[in-house]
C-alpha positions in Angstrom: 0.2 0.0 -0.1 1.6 3.4 -1.2 -0.1 6.5 0.6 1.0 10.1 -0.3 0.8 13.3 2.2 -2.6 13.9 1.0 -3.9 10.6 2.0 -4.1 9.5 -1.8 -3.4 5.7 -1.8 -2.9 2.9 -4.4 -3.0 -0.9 -3.4 -4.6 -2.5 -0.2 -3.8 -4.4 3.0 -7.1 -5.7 3.9 -10.6 -3.9 3.8 -13.3 -2.0 6.0 -12.1 0.0 8.9 -8.4 -1.2 8.6 -7.9 0.1 5.3 -9.0 3.8 6.7 -7.2 3.3 9.7 -4.0 2.6 7.9 -4.3 5.5 5.7 -5.0 8.0 8.6 -2.0 6.6 10.6 0.3 6.8 7.3 -0.5 10.4 7.0 0.9 11.0 10.5 3.9 9.0 9.8 4.9 11.1 6.9 4.5 14.1 8.8 6.5 12.9 11.8 9.0 10.5 10.3 8.4 8.1 13.1 7.6 4.6 11.7 4.6 2.8 13.6 3.5 -0.6 13.9 -0.3 -1.1 13.7 -2.4 -3.8 14.9 -6.0 -4.9 14.4 -8.0 -7.8 15.4 -11.6 -8.8 15.3 -13.5 -11.9 16.3 -15.2 -13.7 13.5 -18.7 -13.2 15.1 -18.2 -9.4 15.1 -16.3 -9.0 11.7 -19.4 -8.1 9.5 -20.2 -5.3 12.0 -16.9 -3.5 11.3 -17.2 -4.2 7.5 -15.1 -7.2 7.3 -15.8 -10.6 5.7 -13.9 -12.4 8.4 -12.2 -12.1 11.7 -8.4 -12.3 12.4 -5.5 -10.3 13.3 -3.2 -8.3 11.0 0.0 -6.2 11.7 1.0 -3.6 9.3 4.4 -1.7 9.6 4.1 2.0 8.5 7.2 3.9 7.4 8.0 6.9 5.4 9.9 6.4 2.3 12.3 9.2 0.7 
Protein backbone atom coordinates (compact mmCIF):
# COMPACT_ATOMS: atom_id res chain seq x y z
CA UNK A 1 0.00 0.00 0.00
CA UNK A 2 1.43 3.37 -1.03
CA UNK A 3 0.05 6.55 0.53
CA UNK A 4 0.99 10.18 -0.15
CA UNK A 5 0.89 13.15 2.22
CA UNK A 6 -2.62 14.06 1.05
CA UNK A 7 -3.99 10.61 1.96
CA UNK A 8 -4.26 9.40 -1.64
CA UNK A 9 -3.41 5.71 -1.86
CA UNK A 10 -2.80 2.87 -4.29
CA UNK A 11 -3.13 -0.77 -3.29
CA UNK A 12 -4.70 -2.48 -0.31
CA UNK A 13 -3.77 -4.23 2.94
CA UNK A 14 -7.20 -5.42 4.05
CA UNK A 15 -10.62 -3.84 3.91
CA UNK A 16 -13.32 -2.23 5.97
CA UNK A 17 -12.16 -0.12 8.88
CA UNK A 18 -8.55 -1.33 8.64
CA UNK A 19 -7.86 0.41 5.33
CA UNK A 20 -9.04 3.81 6.56
CA UNK A 21 -7.12 3.54 9.81
CA UNK A 22 -3.89 2.63 8.00
CA UNK A 23 -4.25 5.62 5.66
CA UNK A 24 -4.87 7.98 8.59
CA UNK A 25 -1.87 6.67 10.52
CA UNK A 26 0.32 6.79 7.40
CA UNK A 27 -0.32 10.51 6.95
CA UNK A 28 0.86 11.02 10.56
CA UNK A 29 3.98 8.94 9.86
CA UNK A 30 4.72 11.02 6.75
CA UNK A 31 4.50 14.20 8.85
CA UNK A 32 6.49 12.95 11.84
CA UNK A 33 8.98 10.60 10.18
CA UNK A 34 8.42 8.11 13.03
CA UNK A 35 7.57 4.59 11.87
CA UNK A 36 4.70 2.72 13.56
CA UNK A 37 3.56 -0.87 13.94
CA UNK A 38 -0.24 -1.02 13.79
CA UNK A 39 -2.26 -3.98 15.04
CA UNK A 40 -5.89 -4.77 14.31
CA UNK A 41 -8.05 -7.67 15.38
CA UNK A 42 -11.67 -8.72 15.36
CA UNK A 43 -13.52 -11.93 16.17
CA UNK A 44 -15.27 -13.83 13.38
CA UNK A 45 -18.59 -13.25 15.14
CA UNK A 46 -18.31 -9.46 14.94
CA UNK A 47 -16.34 -9.02 11.70
CA UNK A 48 -19.36 -8.07 9.56
CA UNK A 49 -20.26 -5.29 12.00
CA UNK A 50 -17.04 -3.43 11.12
CA UNK A 51 -17.11 -4.16 7.39
CA UNK A 52 -14.86 -7.22 7.25
CA UNK A 53 -15.76 -10.55 5.67
CA UNK A 54 -13.90 -12.54 8.33
CA UNK A 55 -12.17 -12.12 11.67
CA UNK A 56 -8.50 -12.38 12.46
CA UNK A 57 -5.49 -10.29 13.34
CA UNK A 58 -3.24 -8.17 11.14
CA UNK A 59 -0.07 -6.19 11.83
CA UNK A 60 0.93 -3.39 9.47
CA UNK A 61 4.33 -1.69 9.61
CA UNK A 62 4.13 1.91 8.39
CA UNK A 63 7.23 3.91 7.46
CA UNK A 64 8.03 7.00 5.45
CA UNK A 65 10.09 6.48 2.31
CA UNK A 66 12.23 9.15 0.76
